[in-house]
A tleap script that builds the chain and sets N, CA, C and O, in Angstrom:
source leaprc.protein.ff14SB
mol = sequence {
  NMET LEU LYS ALA GLU ARG HIE LYS TYR ILE
  MET THR LYS LEU VAL GLU GLU GLN LYS VAL
  VAL THR THR ASP LEU ALA LEU ALA LEU ASP
  LEU SER GLU ASP THR ILE ARG ARG ASP LEU
  ASN GLU LEU ASP SER LYS LYS LEU LEU GLU
  LYS VAL TYR GLY GLY ALA VAL GLN VAL LYS
  GLU LYS SER ALA ASP VAL PHE ASP ILE HIE
  ILE SER GLY GLU GLU GLU LYS LYS ALA ASP
  ARG HIE LYS SER ILE VAL VAL THR CSER
}
set mol.1.N position { 15.119 -21.176 -96.849 }
set mol.1.CA position { 14.176 -21.973 -97.318 }
set mol.1.C position { 14.222 -23.525 -96.885 }
set mol.1.O position { 15.349 -23.984 -97.071 }
set mol.2.N position { 13.355 -24.410 -96.387 }
set mol.2.CA position { 13.706 -25.374 -95.791 }
set mol.2.C position { 13.801 -26.387 -96.815 }
set mol.2.O position { 13.400 -26.284 -97.975 }
set mol.3.N position { 14.501 -27.598 -96.153 }
set mol.3.CA position { 14.930 -28.394 -97.212 }
set mol.3.C position { 13.735 -29.298 -97.981 }
set mol.3.O position { 13.831 -29.856 -99.074 }
set mol.4.N position { 12.661 -29.272 -97.134 }
set mol.4.CA position { 11.493 -30.045 -97.570 }
set mol.4.C position { 10.879 -29.088 -98.678 }
set mol.4.O position { 10.167 -29.659 -99.504 }
set mol.5.N position { 11.051 -27.678 -98.824 }
set mol.5.CA position { 10.492 -26.714 -99.916 }
set mol.5.C position { 11.437 -26.829 -101.062 }
set mol.5.O position { 11.061 -26.903 -102.231 }
set mol.6.N position { 12.649 -26.842 -100.687 }
set mol.6.CA position { 13.896 -27.176 -101.622 }
set mol.6.C position { 13.515 -28.383 -102.780 }
set mol.6.O position { 13.406 -28.227 -103.996 }
set mol.7.N position { 13.320 -29.881 -101.831 }
set mol.7.CA position { 12.821 -30.751 -102.221 }
set mol.7.C position { 11.652 -30.571 -103.186 }
set mol.7.O position { 11.640 -30.713 -104.408 }
set mol.8.N position { 10.758 -30.256 -102.422 }
set mol.8.CA position { 9.470 -29.836 -103.645 }
set mol.8.C position { 9.817 -29.467 -104.987 }
set mol.8.O position { 9.530 -30.039 -106.039 }
set mol.9.N position { 10.506 -28.378 -104.779 }
set mol.9.CA position { 11.072 -27.200 -106.158 }
set mol.9.C position { 11.569 -28.290 -106.779 }
set mol.9.O position { 11.196 -28.581 -107.915 }
set mol.10.N position { 12.431 -28.988 -106.133 }
set mol.10.CA position { 13.586 -29.759 -107.232 }
set mol.10.C position { 12.620 -30.638 -108.116 }
set mol.10.O position { 12.681 -30.654 -109.345 }
set mol.11.N position { 11.500 -31.546 -107.182 }
set mol.11.CA position { 10.610 -32.689 -107.976 }
set mol.11.C position { 9.746 -31.767 -109.160 }
set mol.11.O position { 9.495 -31.966 -110.349 }
set mol.12.N position { 9.440 -30.694 -108.228 }
set mol.12.CA position { 8.526 -29.995 -109.273 }
set mol.12.C position { 9.279 -29.728 -110.653 }
set mol.12.O position { 8.602 -30.136 -111.596 }
set mol.13.N position { 10.401 -29.200 -111.005 }
set mol.13.CA position { 11.200 -28.890 -111.996 }
set mol.13.C position { 11.753 -30.039 -112.682 }
set mol.13.O position { 12.271 -30.069 -113.799 }
set mol.14.N position { 11.583 -30.908 -111.920 }
set mol.14.CA position { 12.144 -32.373 -112.945 }
set mol.14.C position { 10.668 -32.926 -113.221 }
set mol.14.O position { 10.757 -33.835 -114.046 }
set mol.15.N position { 9.587 -32.748 -112.902 }
set mol.15.CA position { 8.819 -33.121 -113.727 }
set mol.15.C position { 8.345 -32.430 -114.840 }
set mol.15.O position { 7.661 -32.991 -115.696 }
set mol.16.N position { 8.650 -31.287 -114.891 }
set mol.16.CA position { 8.201 -30.025 -115.769 }
set mol.16.C position { 9.069 -30.426 -116.869 }
set mol.16.O position { 8.544 -30.839 -117.903 }
set mol.17.N position { 10.695 -30.333 -116.740 }
set mol.17.CA position { 11.712 -30.507 -117.674 }
set mol.17.C position { 12.400 -31.861 -117.783 }
set mol.17.O position { 13.447 -31.835 -118.429 }
set mol.18.N position { 12.059 -32.944 -117.326 }
set mol.18.CA position { 12.449 -34.183 -117.103 }
set mol.18.C position { 14.117 -34.300 -116.573 }
set mol.18.O position { 14.679 -35.356 -116.283 }
set mol.19.N position { 14.720 -32.944 -116.534 }
set mol.19.CA position { 16.112 -33.020 -115.719 }
set mol.19.C position { 16.131 -31.482 -115.116 }
set mol.19.O position { 15.375 -30.526 -115.289 }
set mol.20.N position { 17.393 -31.676 -114.292 }
set mol.20.CA position { 17.145 -30.529 -113.671 }
set mol.20.C position { 19.099 -30.241 -113.730 }
set mol.20.O position { 19.790 -31.231 -113.974 }
set mol.21.N position { 19.728 -29.007 -113.516 }
set mol.21.CA position { 20.769 -28.521 -113.738 }
set mol.21.C position { 21.239 -28.013 -112.115 }
set mol.21.O position { 20.714 -27.114 -111.458 }
set mol.22.N position { 22.296 -28.823 -111.752 }
set mol.22.CA position { 22.715 -28.256 -110.265 }
set mol.22.C position { 22.990 -26.570 -110.250 }
set mol.22.O position { 22.562 -25.942 -109.282 }
set mol.23.N position { 23.610 -25.950 -111.185 }
set mol.23.CA position { 23.964 -24.690 -111.084 }
set mol.23.C position { 22.412 -24.235 -111.582 }
set mol.23.O position { 21.947 -23.484 -110.724 }
set mol.24.N position { 21.636 -24.411 -112.493 }
set mol.24.CA position { 20.485 -23.585 -112.608 }
set mol.24.C position { 19.613 -23.615 -111.344 }
set mol.24.O position { 18.944 -22.606 -111.122 }
set mol.25.N position { 19.518 -24.898 -110.278 }
set mol.25.CA position { 18.767 -24.929 -109.339 }
set mol.25.C position { 19.442 -23.983 -108.425 }
set mol.25.O position { 18.677 -23.370 -107.680 }
set mol.26.N position { 20.984 -23.669 -108.289 }
set mol.26.CA position { 21.821 -22.949 -107.443 }
set mol.26.C position { 21.191 -21.480 -107.475 }
set mol.26.O position { 20.924 -20.867 -106.441 }
set mol.27.N position { 20.921 -20.836 -109.109 }
set mol.27.CA position { 20.497 -19.611 -108.994 }
set mol.27.C position { 19.037 -19.513 -109.026 }
set mol.27.O position { 18.577 -18.523 -108.456 }
set mol.28.N position { 18.602 -19.938 -109.311 }
set mol.28.CA position { 17.264 -20.180 -108.843 }
set mol.28.C position { 16.644 -20.191 -107.469 }
set mol.28.O position { 15.634 -19.573 -107.133 }
set mol.29.N position { 17.329 -20.915 -106.784 }
set mol.29.CA position { 16.933 -20.656 -105.221 }
set mol.29.C position { 17.823 -19.818 -104.281 }
set mol.29.O position { 17.753 -19.668 -103.061 }
set mol.30.N position { 18.736 -19.281 -105.253 }
set mol.30.CA position { 19.901 -18.491 -104.557 }
set mol.30.C position { 20.433 -19.121 -103.016 }
set mol.30.O position { 20.191 -18.787 -101.856 }
set mol.31.N position { 21.178 -20.071 -103.562 }
set mol.31.CA position { 21.659 -21.420 -102.741 }
set mol.31.C position { 23.226 -21.621 -103.234 }
set mol.31.O position { 23.711 -21.045 -104.207 }
set mol.32.N position { 23.864 -22.476 -102.442 }
set mol.32.CA position { 25.487 -23.059 -102.937 }
set mol.32.C position { 25.159 -24.137 -103.814 }
set mol.32.O position { 24.065 -24.638 -103.551 }
set mol.33.N position { 25.913 -24.769 -105.004 }
set mol.33.CA position { 25.701 -25.649 -105.583 }
set mol.33.C position { 26.053 -26.991 -104.579 }
set mol.33.O position { 25.682 -28.101 -104.959 }
set mol.34.N position { 26.641 -26.874 -103.535 }
set mol.34.CA position { 26.840 -27.874 -102.554 }
set mol.34.C position { 25.551 -28.050 -101.837 }
set mol.34.O position { 25.281 -29.227 -101.598 }
set mol.35.N position { 24.807 -27.286 -101.490 }
set mol.35.CA position { 23.371 -27.466 -100.776 }
set mol.35.C position { 22.869 -28.179 -102.050 }
set mol.35.O position { 23.159 -29.374 -101.984 }
set mol.36.N position { 22.302 -27.902 -103.040 }
set mol.36.CA position { 21.883 -28.519 -104.231 }
set mol.36.C position { 22.367 -30.027 -104.353 }
set mol.36.O position { 21.758 -31.091 -104.457 }
set mol.37.N position { 23.827 -29.654 -104.293 }
set mol.37.CA position { 24.230 -31.249 -104.777 }
set mol.37.C position { 23.749 -32.511 -103.365 }
set mol.37.O position { 23.245 -33.632 -103.440 }
set mol.38.N position { 24.102 -31.843 -102.413 }
set mol.38.CA position { 23.501 -32.511 -100.960 }
set mol.38.C position { 21.843 -33.185 -101.230 }
set mol.38.O position { 21.630 -34.395 -101.156 }
set mol.39.N position { 20.884 -32.281 -101.511 }
set mol.39.CA position { 19.805 -32.214 -101.858 }
set mol.39.C position { 19.455 -33.711 -102.831 }
set mol.39.O position { 18.931 -34.769 -102.483 }
set mol.40.N position { 19.909 -33.333 -103.948 }
set mol.40.CA position { 20.093 -34.138 -104.968 }
set mol.40.C position { 20.788 -35.675 -104.784 }
set mol.40.O position { 20.439 -36.623 -105.489 }
set mol.41.N position { 21.824 -35.776 -103.730 }
set mol.41.CA position { 22.016 -37.064 -103.366 }
set mol.41.C position { 21.226 -37.578 -102.466 }
set mol.41.O position { 21.149 -38.807 -102.477 }
set mol.42.N position { 20.429 -36.839 -101.456 }
set mol.42.CA position { 19.111 -37.325 -100.747 }
set mol.42.C position { 18.328 -37.803 -101.813 }
set mol.42.O position { 18.419 -39.020 -101.967 }
set mol.43.N position { 17.523 -37.161 -102.663 }
set mol.43.CA position { 16.655 -37.481 -103.059 }
set mol.43.C position { 17.150 -38.527 -103.980 }
set mol.43.O position { 16.140 -39.177 -104.250 }
set mol.44.N position { 18.210 -39.072 -104.644 }
set mol.44.CA position { 18.731 -39.849 -105.350 }
set mol.44.C position { 18.416 -41.241 -104.305 }
set mol.44.O position { 17.585 -42.148 -104.359 }
set mol.45.N position { 19.273 -40.977 -103.567 }
set mol.45.CA position { 19.192 -42.358 -102.132 }
set mol.45.C position { 17.933 -42.595 -102.030 }
set mol.45.O position { 17.668 -43.796 -101.972 }
set mol.46.N position { 16.839 -41.711 -101.975 }
set mol.46.CA position { 15.376 -42.488 -101.666 }
set mol.46.C position { 14.555 -42.616 -103.210 }
set mol.46.O position { 13.337 -42.526 -103.366 }
set mol.47.N position { 15.521 -42.835 -104.217 }
set mol.47.CA position { 15.321 -43.075 -105.619 }
set mol.47.C position { 14.129 -42.489 -105.866 }
set mol.47.O position { 13.186 -43.160 -106.285 }
set mol.48.N position { 14.022 -41.073 -105.618 }
set mol.48.CA position { 13.124 -40.357 -106.642 }
set mol.48.C position { 13.722 -39.752 -107.672 }
set mol.48.O position { 13.052 -39.180 -108.531 }
set mol.49.N position { 14.836 -39.796 -107.706 }
set mol.49.CA position { 15.138 -39.072 -109.281 }
set mol.49.C position { 16.900 -39.845 -109.285 }
set mol.49.O position { 17.492 -40.248 -108.284 }
set mol.50.N position { 17.330 -39.861 -110.485 }
set mol.50.CA position { 18.691 -40.687 -110.752 }
set mol.50.C position { 19.858 -39.193 -110.790 }
set mol.50.O position { 19.730 -38.407 -111.729 }
set mol.51.N position { 20.853 -38.951 -109.798 }
set mol.51.CA position { 21.716 -38.315 -110.151 }
set mol.51.C position { 22.523 -38.512 -111.298 }
set mol.51.O position { 22.479 -39.670 -111.713 }
set mol.52.N position { 23.251 -37.736 -111.942 }
set mol.52.CA position { 23.761 -37.791 -113.031 }
set mol.52.C position { 25.096 -36.551 -113.052 }
set mol.52.O position { 24.951 -35.579 -112.310 }
set mol.53.N position { 26.076 -36.624 -113.728 }
set mol.53.CA position { 27.234 -35.436 -114.061 }
set mol.53.C position { 26.677 -34.274 -114.184 }
set mol.53.O position { 26.288 -34.036 -115.328 }
set mol.54.N position { 26.475 -33.355 -113.306 }
set mol.54.CA position { 26.144 -31.877 -113.589 }
set mol.54.C position { 24.727 -31.450 -112.962 }
set mol.54.O position { 24.355 -30.277 -112.931 }
set mol.55.N position { 23.889 -32.656 -112.408 }
set mol.55.CA position { 22.420 -32.511 -112.222 }
set mol.55.C position { 21.752 -33.845 -111.987 }
set mol.55.O position { 22.284 -34.783 -111.394 }
set mol.56.N position { 20.497 -33.845 -112.523 }
set mol.56.CA position { 19.599 -35.033 -112.304 }
set mol.56.C position { 18.719 -35.308 -112.983 }
set mol.56.O position { 18.172 -34.322 -113.477 }
set mol.57.N position { 18.106 -36.712 -113.379 }
set mol.57.CA position { 17.099 -36.781 -114.513 }
set mol.57.C position { 16.194 -37.615 -113.442 }
set mol.57.O position { 16.422 -38.059 -112.317 }
set mol.58.N position { 15.123 -37.624 -114.264 }
set mol.58.CA position { 13.678 -38.617 -113.529 }
set mol.58.C position { 14.408 -40.052 -113.623 }
set mol.58.O position { 15.363 -40.356 -114.336 }
set mol.59.N position { 13.819 -40.711 -112.865 }
set mol.59.CA position { 14.209 -42.013 -112.720 }
set mol.59.C position { 13.295 -42.756 -113.595 }
set mol.59.O position { 12.110 -42.429 -113.544 }
set mol.60.N position { 13.672 -43.775 -114.451 }
set mol.60.CA position { 13.136 -44.577 -115.314 }
set mol.60.C position { 13.166 -45.668 -114.868 }
set mol.60.O position { 13.995 -46.144 -114.093 }
set mol.61.N position { 11.704 -46.436 -115.608 }
set mol.61.CA position { 11.028 -47.711 -115.091 }
set mol.61.C position { 12.013 -48.557 -115.787 }
set mol.61.O position { 12.307 -48.541 -116.983 }
set mol.62.N position { 12.670 -49.612 -114.439 }
set mol.62.CA position { 13.222 -50.425 -115.245 }
set mol.62.C position { 12.912 -51.837 -115.863 }
set mol.62.O position { 12.381 -52.697 -115.160 }
set mol.63.N position { 13.198 -52.048 -117.007 }
set mol.63.CA position { 12.237 -53.321 -117.586 }
set mol.63.C position { 12.757 -54.440 -116.849 }
set mol.63.O position { 13.737 -54.473 -116.104 }
set mol.64.N position { 11.967 -55.335 -117.164 }
set mol.64.CA position { 12.623 -56.786 -117.074 }
set mol.64.C position { 13.791 -57.184 -117.260 }
set mol.64.O position { 14.274 -57.033 -118.383 }
set mol.65.N position { 14.500 -57.746 -116.304 }
set mol.65.CA position { 15.984 -58.439 -116.782 }
set mol.65.C position { 15.677 -59.202 -117.670 }
set mol.65.O position { 14.532 -59.619 -117.841 }
set mol.66.N position { 16.878 -59.558 -118.515 }
set mol.66.CA position { 17.165 -60.029 -120.033 }
set mol.66.C position { 16.857 -61.802 -119.342 }
set mol.66.O position { 16.208 -62.770 -119.740 }
set mol.67.N position { 17.713 -61.517 -118.154 }
set mol.67.CA position { 17.589 -62.933 -117.530 }
set mol.67.C position { 16.432 -63.431 -117.160 }
set mol.67.O position { 16.157 -64.511 -117.683 }
set mol.68.N position { 15.500 -62.900 -116.269 }
set mol.68.CA position { 14.118 -62.665 -116.153 }
set mol.68.C position { 13.296 -63.140 -117.371 }
set mol.68.O position { 12.440 -64.017 -117.255 }
set mol.69.N position { 13.627 -62.443 -118.717 }
set mol.69.CA position { 13.078 -62.757 -119.673 }
set mol.69.C position { 13.020 -64.400 -120.236 }
set mol.69.O position { 12.051 -65.133 -120.438 }
set mol.70.N position { 14.665 -64.658 -120.408 }
set mol.70.CA position { 15.065 -65.974 -120.330 }
set mol.70.C position { 14.184 -67.174 -119.645 }
set mol.70.O position { 13.552 -68.079 -120.189 }
set mol.71.N position { 14.344 -66.900 -118.428 }
set mol.71.CA position { 13.591 -68.104 -117.614 }
set mol.71.C position { 11.940 -68.166 -117.688 }
set mol.71.O position { 11.355 -69.234 -117.513 }
set mol.72.N position { 11.339 -67.108 -117.923 }
set mol.72.CA position { 10.103 -67.017 -118.101 }
set mol.72.C position { 9.689 -67.924 -119.634 }
set mol.72.O position { 8.785 -68.749 -119.768 }
set mol.73.N position { 10.610 -67.482 -120.603 }
set mol.73.CA position { 10.191 -68.353 -121.900 }
set mol.73.C position { 10.519 -69.478 -121.573 }
set mol.73.O position { 9.816 -70.341 -122.100 }
set mol.74.N position { 11.603 -69.991 -120.660 }
set mol.74.CA position { 11.877 -71.537 -120.940 }
set mol.74.C position { 10.688 -72.251 -120.067 }
set mol.74.O position { 10.427 -73.384 -120.471 }
set mol.75.N position { 10.027 -71.864 -119.104 }
set mol.75.CA position { 9.390 -72.239 -118.502 }
set mol.75.C position { 8.050 -72.393 -119.336 }
set mol.75.O position { 7.456 -73.460 -119.178 }
set mol.76.N position { 7.501 -71.465 -120.202 }
set mol.76.CA position { 6.542 -71.576 -121.102 }
set mol.76.C position { 6.930 -72.889 -122.064 }
set mol.76.O position { 6.100 -73.778 -122.251 }
set mol.77.N position { 8.201 -72.930 -122.628 }
set mol.77.CA position { 8.419 -73.942 -123.744 }
set mol.77.C position { 8.134 -75.637 -122.644 }
set mol.77.O position { 7.433 -76.576 -123.019 }
set mol.78.N position { 8.645 -75.594 -121.756 }
set mol.78.CA position { 8.470 -76.430 -121.007 }
set mol.78.C position { 6.886 -76.895 -120.677 }
set mol.78.O position { 6.570 -78.076 -120.817 }
set mol.79.N position { 6.154 -76.138 -120.341 }
set mol.79.CA position { 4.916 -76.200 -120.199 }
set mol.79.C position { 4.238 -77.016 -121.681 }
set mol.79.O position { 3.594 -78.064 -121.643 }
set mol.80.N position { 4.597 -76.187 -123.009 }
set mol.80.CA position { 4.193 -76.382 -123.879 }
set mol.80.C position { 4.650 -78.067 -124.624 }
set mol.80.O position { 3.980 -78.797 -125.355 }
set mol.81.N position { 5.714 -78.200 -124.200 }
set mol.81.CA position { 6.240 -79.354 -124.410 }
set mol.81.C position { 5.648 -80.673 -123.694 }
set mol.81.O position { 5.647 -81.850 -124.053 }
set mol.82.N position { 5.154 -80.038 -122.561 }
set mol.82.CA position { 4.464 -80.999 -121.491 }
set mol.82.C position { 3.096 -81.362 -122.347 }
set mol.82.O position { 2.659 -82.512 -122.395 }
set mol.83.N position { 2.724 -80.693 -122.747 }
set mol.83.CA position { 1.171 -80.632 -123.022 }
set mol.83.C position { 1.388 -81.147 -124.552 }
set mol.83.O position { 0.447 -81.883 -124.850 }
set mol.84.N position { 2.153 -81.027 -125.429 }
set mol.84.CA position { 2.437 -81.890 -126.643 }
set mol.84.C position { 2.905 -83.527 -126.525 }
set mol.84.O position { 2.692 -84.350 -127.415 }
set mol.85.N position { 3.595 -83.822 -125.223 }
set mol.85.CA position { 3.820 -85.428 -124.780 }
set mol.85.C position { 2.454 -85.814 -124.056 }
set mol.85.O position { 2.443 -87.028 -123.851 }
set mol.86.N position { 1.358 -85.215 -123.624 }
set mol.86.CA position { 0.111 -85.541 -123.190 }
set mol.86.C position { -0.733 -85.962 -124.257 }
set mol.86.O position { -1.416 -86.986 -124.231 }
set mol.87.N position { -0.653 -84.956 -125.415 }
set mol.87.CA position { -1.644 -85.158 -126.430 }
set mol.87.C position { -1.218 -86.038 -127.310 }
set mol.87.O position { -2.163 -86.546 -127.915 }
set mol.88.N position { 0.114 -86.540 -127.724 }
set mol.88.CA position { 0.258 -87.488 -128.462 }
set mol.88.C position { 0.454 -88.868 -128.019 }
set mol.88.O position { 0.610 -89.905 -128.664 }
set mol.89.N position { 0.387 -88.526 -126.192 }
set mol.89.CA position { 0.407 -90.171 -125.890 }
set mol.89.C position { -0.786 -90.778 -125.707 }
set mol.89.O position { -0.835 -91.987 -125.481 }
savepdb mol mol.pdb
quit
C-alpha cells in the first residue's frame, strides 16, 4: 500500500470515528505499528491530526487566546470611554 493511500485511509477513519488507534490501524492495514506511527507523525506535522498516546484524534479548532480576548475587551472599553467623554463635553 502506498503512503498516500495509507494517509487517506487514516484520515477517513479519523473523520468517521473522531479517533484512531495505532494497533487497530496496523491490524486493518496489515502493517507494522512503526509504519503507522511514522504516518501519524507526518500527518501531525502537517497539522491534519493531533497525535496522542496510542493513536491520534481530530484537530480541534483553537479558540481565541484569553489574552487576545482581554485586549479586544480593553479596546472596546477605551472606545466607550472616548464616546462618553465626547458626549458629556
